[in-house]
Each structure stands twice: as C-alpha cells, then as structure tokens.
NUNU-606307 format. One record per residue (C-alpha): x, y, z; residue in three letters; chain; residue number from 1. Coordinates in steps of 0.02 Angstrom, whole numbers, padded with zeros to 5 digits. Each point is the difference from the previous one (the first is absolute). Example, Ala and Ser with C-alpha at 12.3 -4.5 7.8 and 13.67 -1.06 7.14 Angstrom:
2
+--------+--------+--------+------+------+-----+
:   east :  north :     up : code : unit : pos :
+--------+--------+--------+------+------+-----+
:  00615 : -00225 :  00390 :  ALA :    A :   1 :
:  00069 :  00172 : -00033 :  SER :    A :   2 :
+--------+--------+--------+------+------+-----+
***
This chain:
337
+--------+--------+--------+------+------+-----+
:   east :  north :     up : code : unit : pos :
+--------+--------+--------+------+------+-----+
:  04869 :  00212 :  07650 :  MET :    A :   1 :
: -00135 :  00060 : -00121 :  SER :    A :   2 :
: -00044 : -00090 : -00161 :  ALA :    A :   3 :
:  00088 :  00132 : -00105 :  LYS :    A :   4 :
:  00155 : -00008 :  00108 :  GLU :    A :   5 :
:  00002 : -00189 : -00019 :  GLN :    A :   6 :
: -00018 :  00016 : -00188 :  GLU :    A :   7 :
:  00141 :  00127 : -00005 :  LEU :    A :   8 :
:  00111 : -00109 :  00108 :  ASP :    A :   9 :
: -00029 : -00156 : -00105 :  SER :    A :  10 :
:  00018 :  00074 : -00173 :  CYS :    A :  11 :
:  00154 : -00040 : -00102 :  GLN :    A :  12 :
:  00096 :  00159 : -00044 :  VAL :    A :  13 :
:  00127 :  00007 : -00141 :  ALA :    A :  14 :
:  00120 :  00148 : -00009 :  ILE :    A :  15 :
:  00054 :  00021 : -00181 :  LEU :    A :  16 :
:  00161 :  00096 : -00029 :  ILE :    A :  17 :
:  00064 :  00033 : -00178 :  PRO :    A :  18 :
:  00189 :  00020 :  00006 :  CYS :    A :  19 :
:  00121 :  00070 : -00127 :  TYR :    A :  20 :
:  00168 :  00063 :  00065 :  ASN :    A :  21 :
: -00065 :  00042 :  00174 :  GLU :    A :  22 :
:  00153 : -00058 :  00097 :  GLY :    A :  23 :
:  00001 :  00156 :  00109 :  LEU :    A :  24 :
: -00178 : -00024 :  00062 :  THR :    A :  25 :
: -00070 : -00175 : -00031 :  ILE :    A :  26 :
:  00056 : -00072 :  00168 :  SER :    A :  27 :
: -00078 :  00142 :  00098 :  LYS :    A :  28 :
: -00163 : -00011 : -00098 :  VAL :    A :  29 :
: -00017 : -00187 :  00032 :  VAL :    A :  30 :
:  00043 :  00016 :  00186 :  CYS :    A :  31 :
: -00112 :  00152 :  00028 :  ASP :    A :  32 :
: -00153 : -00083 : -00077 :  PHE :    A :  33 :
:  00028 : -00164 :  00091 :  LEU :    A :  34 :
:  00010 :  00100 :  00161 :  ALA :    A :  35 :
: -00176 :  00068 : -00023 :  VAL :    A :  36 :
: -00069 : -00158 : -00083 :  LEU :    A :  37 :
:  00091 : -00143 :  00087 :  PRO :    A :  38 :
: -00119 : -00134 : -00067 :  LYS :    A :  39 :
:  00014 :  00054 : -00181 :  ALA :    A :  40 :
:  00097 : -00085 : -00138 :  GLN :    A :  41 :
:  00122 :  00112 : -00094 :  VAL :    A :  42 :
:  00029 : -00029 : -00185 :  TYR :    A :  43 :
:  00146 :  00093 : -00079 :  VAL :    A :  44 :
: -00001 : -00008 : -00189 :  PHE :    A :  45 :
:  00171 :  00045 : -00068 :  ASP :    A :  46 :
:  00001 :  00073 : -00176 :  ASN :    A :  47 :
:  00180 : -00030 : -00059 :  ASN :    A :  48 :
:  00083 :  00108 :  00133 :  SER :    A :  49 :
:  00183 :  00040 : -00034 :  GLN :    A :  50 :
:  00042 :  00046 :  00180 :  ASP :    A :  51 :
: -00003 : -00104 :  00160 :  ASN :    A :  52 :
: -00190 : -00002 :  00022 :  SER :    A :  53 :
: -00015 : -00188 : -00022 :  VAL :    A :  54 :
:  00142 : -00037 :  00120 :  GLU :    A :  55 :
: -00079 :  00111 :  00133 :  LEU :    A :  56 :
: -00168 : -00088 : -00013 :  VAL :    A :  57 :
:  00084 : -00170 :  00008 :  GLU :    A :  58 :
:  00094 :  00058 :  00154 :  LYS :    A :  59 :
: -00164 :  00051 :  00082 :  LEU :    A :  60 :
: -00072 : -00171 : -00038 :  GLN :    A :  61 :
:  00142 : -00081 :  00096 :  LYS :    A :  62 :
:  00025 :  00123 :  00143 :  GLU :    A :  63 :
: -00167 :  00086 :  00034 :  HIS :    A :  64 :
: -00108 : -00076 :  00136 :  SER :    A :  65 :
: -00143 : -00007 : -00125 :  LEU :    A :  66 :
:  00109 : -00059 : -00143 :  GLY :    A :  67 :
: -00119 : -00142 : -00047 :  LYS :    A :  68 :
: -00131 :  00131 : -00042 :  GLN :    A :  69 :
:  00114 :  00086 : -00127 :  ILE :    A :  70 :
: -00010 : -00067 : -00178 :  HIS :    A :  71 :
:  00109 :  00050 : -00146 :  LEU :    A :  72 :
: -00057 : -00015 : -00181 :  TYR :    A :  73 :
:  00084 :  00052 : -00162 :  HIS :    A :  74 :
: -00088 :  00083 : -00147 :  GLU :    A :  75 :
:  00110 :  00004 : -00157 :  ARG :    A :  76 :
: -00116 :  00108 : -00104 :  ARG :    A :  77 :
:  00051 :  00179 :  00037 :  GLN :    A :  78 :
: -00132 :  00123 :  00058 :  GLY :    A :  79 :
: -00111 :  00026 :  00151 :  LYS :    A :  80 :
: -00155 : -00056 : -00094 :  GLY :    A :  81 :
:  00082 : -00167 : -00036 :  ASN :    A :  82 :
:  00045 : -00018 :  00183 :  VAL :    A :  83 :
: -00178 :  00037 :  00058 :  VAL :    A :  84 :
: -00069 : -00126 : -00125 :  ARG :    A :  85 :
:  00111 : -00136 :  00074 :  SER :    A :  86 :
: -00046 :  00052 :  00177 :  MET :    A :  87 :
: -00186 : -00010 : -00033 :  PHE :    A :  88 :
:  00016 : -00170 : -00085 :  ARG :    A :  89 :
:  00117 : -00086 :  00121 :  GLN :    A :  90 :
: -00046 :  00063 :  00173 :  VAL :    A :  91 :
: -00151 : -00070 :  00093 :  GLU :    A :  92 :
: -00073 :  00099 :  00145 :  ALA :    A :  93 :
: -00160 :  00078 :  00067 :  ASP :    A :  94 :
:  00062 :  00178 : -00008 :  VAL :    A :  95 :
:  00149 :  00074 : -00093 :  TYR :    A :  96 :
:  00104 :  00150 :  00052 :  LEU :    A :  97 :
:  00109 :  00069 : -00139 :  MET :    A :  98 :
:  00139 :  00121 :  00044 :  VAL :    A :  99 :
:  00156 :  00063 : -00088 :  ASP :    A : 100 :
:  00170 : -00052 :  00067 :  GLY :    A : 101 :
:  00069 :  00177 :  00005 :  ASP :    A : 102 :
: -00043 :  00045 :  00180 :  CYS :    A : 103 :
: -00115 :  00144 : -00048 :  THR :    A : 104 :
: -00160 : -00068 :  00079 :  TYR :    A : 105 :
: -00050 : -00003 :  00183 :  ASP :    A : 106 :
: -00018 : -00181 :  00060 :  PRO :    A : 107 :
: -00101 :  00047 :  00154 :  THR :    A : 108 :
: -00152 :  00035 : -00111 :  VAL :    A : 109 :
:  00001 : -00178 : -00070 :  ALA :    A : 110 :
: -00116 : -00076 :  00132 :  PRO :    A : 111 :
: -00128 :  00136 : -00033 :  GLU :    A : 112 :
:  00005 : -00032 : -00188 :  LEU :    A : 113 :
: -00024 : -00186 :  00028 :  ILE :    A : 114 :
: -00139 :  00025 :  00126 :  LYS :    A : 115 :
: -00105 :  00097 : -00125 :  LYS :    A : 116 :
:  00016 : -00143 : -00125 :  VAL :    A : 117 :
: -00037 : -00140 :  00124 :  VAL :    A : 118 :
: -00128 :  00080 :  00115 :  CYS :    A : 119 :
: -00081 :  00132 : -00111 :  GLU :    A : 120 :
:  00008 : -00105 : -00160 :  LYS :    A : 121 :
:  00089 :  00127 : -00110 :  TYR :    A : 122 :
:  00083 : -00076 : -00153 :  ASP :    A : 123 :
:  00140 :  00128 : -00009 :  MET :    A : 124 :
:  00063 :  00122 :  00131 :  VAL :    A : 125 :
:  00133 :  00118 : -00062 :  ILE :    A : 126 :
:  00132 :  00090 :  00102 :  GLY :    A : 127 :
: -00032 :  00179 : -00052 :  ASP :    A : 128 :
:  00164 :  00097 : -00011 :  ARG :    A : 129 :
: -00068 :  00153 : -00088 :  LEU :    A : 130 :
: -00114 :  00052 :  00145 :  SER :    A : 131 :
:  00145 : -00006 :  00120 :  SER :    A : 132 :
:  00187 :  00036 : -00015 :  THR :    A : 133 :
:  00038 : -00048 : -00180 :  TYR :    A : 134 :
:  00015 :  00176 : -00071 :  PHE :    A : 135 :
:  00116 :  00053 :  00141 :  GLN :    A : 136 :
:  00110 : -00155 : -00006 :  GLU :    A : 137 :
:  00011 : -00033 : -00186 :  ASN :    A : 138 :
:  00141 :  00098 : -00081 :  LYS :    A : 139 :
: -00052 : -00030 : -00182 :  ARG :    A : 140 :
: -00123 :  00137 : -00053 :  PRO :    A : 141 :
: -00056 : -00088 : -00159 :  PHE :    A : 142 :
: -00049 : -00154 :  00103 :  HIS :    A : 143 :
: -00114 :  00113 :  00102 :  ASN :    A : 144 :
: -00079 :  00070 : -00158 :  PHE :    A : 145 :
: -00017 : -00174 : -00075 :  GLY :    A : 146 :
: -00088 : -00071 :  00153 :  ASN :    A : 147 :
: -00126 :  00143 :  00002 :  VAL :    A : 148 :
: -00030 : -00014 : -00189 :  LEU :    A : 149 :
: -00029 : -00188 :  00007 :  VAL :    A : 150 :
: -00116 :  00019 :  00150 :  ARG :    A : 151 :
: -00106 :  00128 : -00092 :  LYS :    A : 152 :
: -00008 : -00101 : -00161 :  LEU :    A : 153 :
: -00048 : -00163 :  00086 :  VAL :    A : 154 :
: -00134 :  00081 :  00108 :  ASN :    A : 155 :
: -00068 :  00095 : -00150 :  MET :    A : 156 :
: -00016 : -00150 : -00116 :  PHE :    A : 157 :
: -00022 : -00152 :  00112 :  PHE :    A : 158 :
: -00068 :  00050 :  00170 :  ASN :    A : 159 :
: -00189 :  00010 :  00008 :  ARG :    A : 160 :
: -00004 :  00029 :  00188 :  SER :    A : 161 :
: -00046 :  00158 :  00090 :  LYS :    A : 162 :
:  00131 :  00136 :  00016 :  LYS :    A : 163 :
:  00035 : -00048 :  00180 :  ALA :    A : 164 :
:  00047 : -00175 : -00057 :  GLU :    A : 165 :
:  00126 :  00046 : -00134 :  LYS :    A : 166 :
:  00159 : -00102 : -00004 :  ILE :    A : 167 :
:  00134 :  00108 :  00079 :  THR :    A : 168 :
:  00159 : -00094 : -00049 :  ASP :    A : 169 :
:  00005 : -00102 : -00160 :  ILE :    A : 170 :
:  00182 : -00053 : -00010 :  MET :    A : 171 :
:  00041 : -00044 :  00179 :  THR :    A : 172 :
:  00098 : -00161 :  00022 :  GLY :    A : 173 :
: -00076 : -00033 :  00172 :  TYR :    A : 174 :
: -00168 : -00087 : -00001 :  ARG :    A : 175 :
: -00094 : -00143 :  00082 :  ALA :    A : 176 :
: -00108 : -00111 : -00111 :  MET :    A : 177 :
: -00126 : -00138 :  00021 :  SER :    A : 178 :
:  00025 : -00172 : -00074 :  ARG :    A : 179 :
: -00150 :  00029 : -00114 :  SER :    A : 180 :
:  00083 :  00153 : -00075 :  PHE :    A : 181 :
:  00172 : -00078 : -00020 :  VAL :    A : 182 :
: -00063 : -00160 : -00081 :  LYS :    A : 183 :
: -00113 :  00090 : -00124 :  THR :    A : 184 :
:  00123 :  00137 : -00048 :  MET :    A : 185 :
:  00069 : -00027 : -00177 :  PRO :    A : 186 :
:  00172 :  00080 :  00003 :  VAL :    A : 187 :
:  00041 :  00064 : -00174 :  LEU :    A : 188 :
:  00128 :  00135 :  00040 :  SER :    A : 189 :
:  00186 : -00040 :  00004 :  LYS :    A : 190 :
:  00069 :  00152 :  00089 :  GLY :    A : 191 :
: -00040 :  00138 :  00124 :  PHE :    A : 192 :
: -00173 :  00031 : -00073 :  GLU :    A : 193 :
: -00062 : -00152 :  00096 :  ILE :    A : 194 :
: -00066 :  00103 :  00147 :  GLU :    A : 195 :
: -00106 :  00105 : -00118 :  THR :    A : 196 :
: -00066 : -00158 : -00084 :  GLU :    A : 197 :
: -00047 : -00077 :  00168 :  MET :    A : 198 :
: -00093 :  00157 :  00055 :  THR :    A : 199 :
: -00097 :  00014 : -00163 :  ILE :    A : 200 :
: -00043 : -00185 :  00006 :  HIS :    A : 201 :
: -00069 :  00022 :  00176 :  ALA :    A : 202 :
: -00105 :  00150 : -00050 :  LEU :    A : 203 :
: -00064 : -00072 : -00162 :  GLU :    A : 204 :
: -00054 : -00165 :  00079 :  HIS :    A : 205 :
: -00081 :  00082 :  00151 :  ASN :    A : 206 :
:  00117 : -00068 :  00132 :  PHE :    A : 207 :
: -00009 :  00085 :  00169 :  LEU :    A : 208 :
:  00146 :  00121 :  00015 :  VAL :    A : 209 :
:  00055 :  00104 :  00149 :  ALA :    A : 210 :
:  00149 :  00110 :  00040 :  ALA :    A : 211 :
:  00097 :  00032 :  00160 :  ILE :    A : 212 :
:  00121 :  00148 :  00008 :  PRO :    A : 213 :
:  00176 : -00058 :  00039 :  ILE :    A : 214 :
:  00164 :  00086 :  00040 :  ASN :    A : 215 :
:  00119 : -00009 : -00147 :  TYR :    A : 216 :
:  00187 :  00027 :  00012 :  GLN :    A : 217 :
:  00117 :  00018 : -00146 :  ASP :    A : 218 :
:  00129 : -00133 : -00039 :  ARG :    A : 219 :
:  00153 : -00001 :  00114 :  PRO :    A : 220 :
:  00159 :  00077 : -00066 :  GLU :    A : 221 :
:  00087 : -00116 : -00124 :  GLY :    A : 222 :
: -00161 : -00085 : -00055 :  SER :    A : 223 :
: -00062 :  00050 : -00172 :  SER :    A : 224 :
: -00171 : -00016 : -00080 :  SER :    A : 225 :
: -00019 : -00118 : -00147 :  LYS :    A : 226 :
: -00143 :  00103 : -00069 :  LEU :    A : 227 :
:  00048 :  00088 : -00162 :  ARG :    A : 228 :
: -00095 :  00162 :  00023 :  THR :    A : 229 :
: -00047 :  00047 : -00178 :  TYR :    A : 230 :
: -00001 : -00172 : -00082 :  TYR :    A : 231 :
: -00099 : -00089 :  00135 :  ASP :    A : 232 :
: -00112 :  00152 :  00023 :  GLY :    A : 233 :
: -00044 : -00003 : -00185 :  ALA :    A : 234 :
: -00037 : -00187 :  00013 :  LYS :    A : 235 :
: -00119 :  00029 :  00146 :  VAL :    A : 236 :
: -00097 :  00136 : -00093 :  VAL :    A : 237 :
: -00002 : -00108 : -00157 :  SER :    A : 238 :
: -00069 : -00145 :  00102 :  LEU :    A : 239 :
: -00142 :  00108 :  00066 :  ILE :    A : 240 :
: -00060 :  00043 : -00176 :  PHE :    A : 241 :
:  00027 : -00179 : -00059 :  LYS :    A : 242 :
: -00108 : -00065 :  00142 :  LEU :    A : 243 :
: -00127 :  00137 : -00033 :  LEU :    A : 244 :
: -00022 : -00066 : -00178 :  SER :    A : 245 :
: -00020 : -00177 :  00069 :  GLU :    A : 246 :
: -00113 :  00025 :  00152 :  VAL :    A : 247 :
: -00098 :  00153 : -00062 :  LYS :    A : 248 :
:  00002 : -00022 : -00189 :  PRO :    A : 249 :
: -00160 :  00098 : -00030 :  LEU :    A : 250 :
:  00070 :  00151 :  00093 :  LEU :    A : 251 :
:  00169 : -00014 : -00088 :  PHE :    A : 252 :
: -00062 : -00030 : -00178 :  PHE :    A : 253 :
: -00153 :  00110 :  00026 :  GLY :    A : 254 :
:  00114 :  00146 :  00044 :  THR :    A : 255 :
:  00108 : -00039 : -00152 :  LEU :    A : 256 :
: -00158 : -00008 : -00106 :  SER :    A : 257 :
: -00057 :  00170 :  00063 :  LEU :    A : 258 :
:  00170 :  00078 : -00039 :  MET :    A : 259 :
: -00004 : -00072 : -00176 :  LEU :    A : 260 :
: -00179 :  00060 : -00023 :  PHE :    A : 261 :
:  00050 :  00177 :  00050 :  ILE :    A : 262 :
:  00144 : -00006 : -00125 :  LEU :    A : 263 :
: -00121 : -00061 : -00134 :  ALA :    A : 264 :
: -00117 :  00146 :  00037 :  CYS :    A : 265 :
:  00144 :  00125 : -00007 :  LEU :    A : 266 :
:  00051 : -00064 : -00172 :  PHE :    A : 267 :
: -00179 : -00012 : -00061 :  LEU :    A : 268 :
: -00059 :  00173 :  00058 :  ALA :    A : 269 :
:  00088 :  00104 : -00136 :  PRO :    A : 270 :
: -00051 : -00126 : -00133 :  VAL :    A : 271 :
: -00185 :  00012 :  00049 :  LEU :    A : 272 :
:  00011 :  00189 :  00012 :  TYR :    A : 273 :
:  00068 :  00010 : -00178 :  GLU :    A : 274 :
: -00127 : -00125 : -00065 :  TYR :    A : 275 :
: -00152 :  00091 :  00071 :  PHE :    A : 276 :
:  00069 :  00166 : -00062 :  ALA :    A : 277 :
:  00050 : -00052 : -00177 :  THR :    A : 278 :
: -00074 : -00176 : -00025 :  SER :    A : 279 :
:  00177 : -00051 : -00041 :  TYR :    A : 280 :
:  00140 : -00092 :  00095 :  VAL :    A : 281 :
:  00177 :  00054 : -00045 :  SER :    A : 282 :
:  00087 : -00069 :  00156 :  LYS :    A : 283 :
: -00013 : -00183 : -00048 :  VAL :    A : 284 :
:  00151 : -00058 :  00103 :  PRO :    A : 285 :
: -00073 :  00085 :  00154 :  THR :    A : 286 :
: -00167 : -00085 : -00031 :  PHE :    A : 287 :
:  00086 : -00170 : -00017 :  ILE :    A : 288 :
:  00097 :  00030 :  00161 :  ALA :    A : 289 :
: -00162 :  00040 :  00093 :  SER :    A : 290 :
: -00080 : -00160 : -00064 :  VAL :    A : 291 :
:  00151 : -00102 :  00054 :  VAL :    A : 292 :
: -00004 :  00075 :  00175 :  PHE :    A : 293 :
: -00187 : -00031 :  00010 :  LEU :    A : 294 :
:  00024 : -00183 : -00048 :  MET :    A : 295 :
:  00140 : -00020 :  00127 :  LEU :    A : 296 :
: -00111 :  00080 :  00132 :  SER :    A : 297 :
: -00138 : -00125 : -00037 :  THR :    A : 298 :
:  00120 : -00148 :  00002 :  PHE :    A : 299 :
:  00075 :  00058 :  00165 :  SER :    A : 300 :
: -00171 :  00017 :  00082 :  PHE :    A : 301 :
: -00060 : -00173 : -00049 :  PHE :    A : 302 :
:  00170 : -00074 :  00048 :  THR :    A : 303 :
: -00027 :  00070 :  00174 :  GLY :    A : 304 :
: -00178 : -00070 :  00008 :  VAL :    A : 305 :
:  00056 : -00175 : -00052 :  ILE :    A : 306 :
:  00150 : -00002 :  00117 :  LEU :    A : 307 :
: -00108 :  00063 :  00144 :  GLN :    A : 308 :
: -00119 : -00147 : -00024 :  ILE :    A : 309 :
:  00148 : -00120 : -00001 :  LEU :    A : 310 :
:  00072 :  00081 :  00155 :  HIS :    A : 311 :
: -00167 : -00012 :  00092 :  ASN :    A : 312 :
: -00003 : -00186 : -00040 :  ASN :    A : 313 :
:  00177 : -00015 :  00067 :  HIS :    A : 314 :
: -00055 :  00085 :  00160 :  ARG :    A : 315 :
: -00140 : -00126 :  00020 :  ARG :    A : 316 :
:  00122 : -00145 : -00023 :  MET :    A : 317 :
:  00119 :  00079 :  00125 :  PHE :    A : 318 :
: -00137 :  00016 :  00131 :  GLU :    A : 319 :
: -00048 : -00182 : -00026 :  LEU :    A : 320 :
:  00182 : -00050 :  00021 :  MET :    A : 321 :
:  00010 :  00100 :  00162 :  CYS :    A : 322 :
: -00158 : -00084 :  00062 :  ASN :    A : 323 :
:  00077 : -00170 : -00034 :  TYR :    A : 324 :
:  00162 :  00050 :  00086 :  HIS :    A : 325 :
: -00098 :  00064 :  00151 :  PHE :    A : 326 :
: -00097 : -00164 :  00009 :  HIS :    A : 327 :
:  00165 : -00096 :  00002 :  GLU :    A : 328 :
:  00065 :  00095 :  00153 :  LEU :    A : 329 :
: -00008 : -00090 :  00169 :  PRO :    A : 330 :
: -00157 :  00051 :  00093 :  SER :    A : 331 :
:  00098 :  00087 :  00138 :  GLU :    A : 332 :
:  00077 :  00119 : -00131 :  ARG :    A : 333 :
: -00167 :  00058 : -00070 :  ARG :    A : 334 :
: -00102 :  00148 :  00057 :  TYR :    A : 335 :
: -00081 : -00018 :  00168 :  LYS :    A : 336 :
: -00182 :  00051 :  00012 :  SER :    A : 337 :
+--------+--------+--------+------+------+-----+
***
C-alpha cells in the first residue's frame, strides 16, 4: 500500500447530513453513503423535523450493522446555515463530506471527492451538478436560472482564477472539505445562502477548490424542496452584494463613487454651460445637487479606501490564524514533501 493510500485509509471521515422533514429519503441516504464509506462516521443534524425523520435515524442506530457509526444531533435554530454552523463546531474529523438528505446526490462519487481532499490537498471539492444532469432532472425553471445567475455573479466578482478554473456550481449541497477549511469558516448565514457563503469564503481566502461533475436526480415523488424559490433566491443575491461590500470594499464603494461622480457631472454640465455663456447661474438647485453628489462621491471613494485597508489587515490576521491552525495539526496530517 502506497503512502497516499495509507493516509487515505487512516483519515477520519465525517459525513454531515442536514435533515428537515426528509422521512422519505433519510434512511436511504445514510445507508447508501455508509455502503461506499464503511469506515466513516455519519452525523445527522435534525432541524425540527415534523415527520418521522428522527425515528428513522434512531431505528438505523439500533438495527443497522454500522449503527454505532450513526450519530443524531438536534439543532433548534431553524435554517440550514444554523445547522451547518453547529456541524462545523461540534464534529471533529480529518475530512468532512456534506450532503443533503434528499437523495438527489450520487453516493458513489463520495470516495473520489474525499480522495482529492486527502491525497491532493484540496480544501474544498464540490459535486458539480450543473455540468451534468441538473438541468434535465430539475423541474423548477427558476431554480435553473438562479443557479446560473449566482454562478456568473460569484465568478465575476470573487474568482481571480483563469477562465478554465471558474467555479461551476456555487450552490451545490454536496462537497468534501478539509479540516482547515471547516475550522476556519465563520458561518454567518442562517438559511440556504450558506453554500454561496462557503464558496465565496473559499475563493476570497485562496483555499484550493476543485469540482467533480456528478449525476443529479430530482427528489423522489412525495418529497418536496424546502427552498423558497423567490425569497431564498433574493437572499442569495443580496448576500453576494453584501459580501462584495465586505471583502472588496474598494471595488464596491469605488463603483458607487464613480456612479455618483457621473450624476454630479450630469447635473453640473448645464450649470457650467450657462455660466460660461452668460456669467450667471440661474439653476441654483441644480448646482447644489451637483455639489451634493460630488461630496457623496468623494466620501464613498475614501470609505472604500479605508475599508480596503482594514480588510487587508483582516486577511493578514486570517492567514496567521491558518498558519497557527496548520502548526497544531498532527504531523501525519500535514503536507508531505
């Protein structure tokens, strides 16, 4: 057995499954993933399910041959972001595999996702639905449009990589992550925008990210999505621009400053034309409006400059924290030369 195979065999794998009213599918998801990862520990985090999801997991704990590897937790705060926050805080492992409990993701790809994290040292490996069967399987057209829109916005604003390395699926719920990523990821979202937040965090802090195309199948009949198409979609887009103002403040406020400057020039142009023609200014309100827009433009620009300096200092502190975390890892979990 090679060194990489030994490392892969000895690593502790945690399968994280958020669960909210997944009684039709949760048992199959747990069993299918244990079948392909028999040494893994499964952590089901129930989020106030009203159906029989909890009873089914408890039944698996008692009756499944690997029942001791199935763990059930309860998260009272509603929302997927709250569940992920609890997962990241409470579960200890070398590599984390997060998957939805709705039976839409192919478990046979899981070992490949984990291998890229353990052997190739990627921090996040996403299961890419959009390059595979998602658009054929998904029956909600606006979800298709929303996924494409979010992908374009995130790659436009946050991804500095070459075109060939663009992130292909932002909101997938199927991803493998390193311990370094999980333990340094500050989860701020409460709901379904958590996947977008995780992807942007990985890009902004220069984590190694890869994607593997996966087969996606729509939910089985009788199982309904908890995603509120328009409400949650608006929250995701709002999060992108919120994070843009936080992680790229000079770009955000600089663009705002430019827009205000153009408005100031539009208001000022007729005033200057009249003044040079007649040496008189009759459009005093227009002149005042142009001055106000010019002042706001200046304030916005210097706000962006100051916040950019603060953000750069935050990045330095984050890198130092990651260095400390890396130093604390057991030597066998660090990079091999």
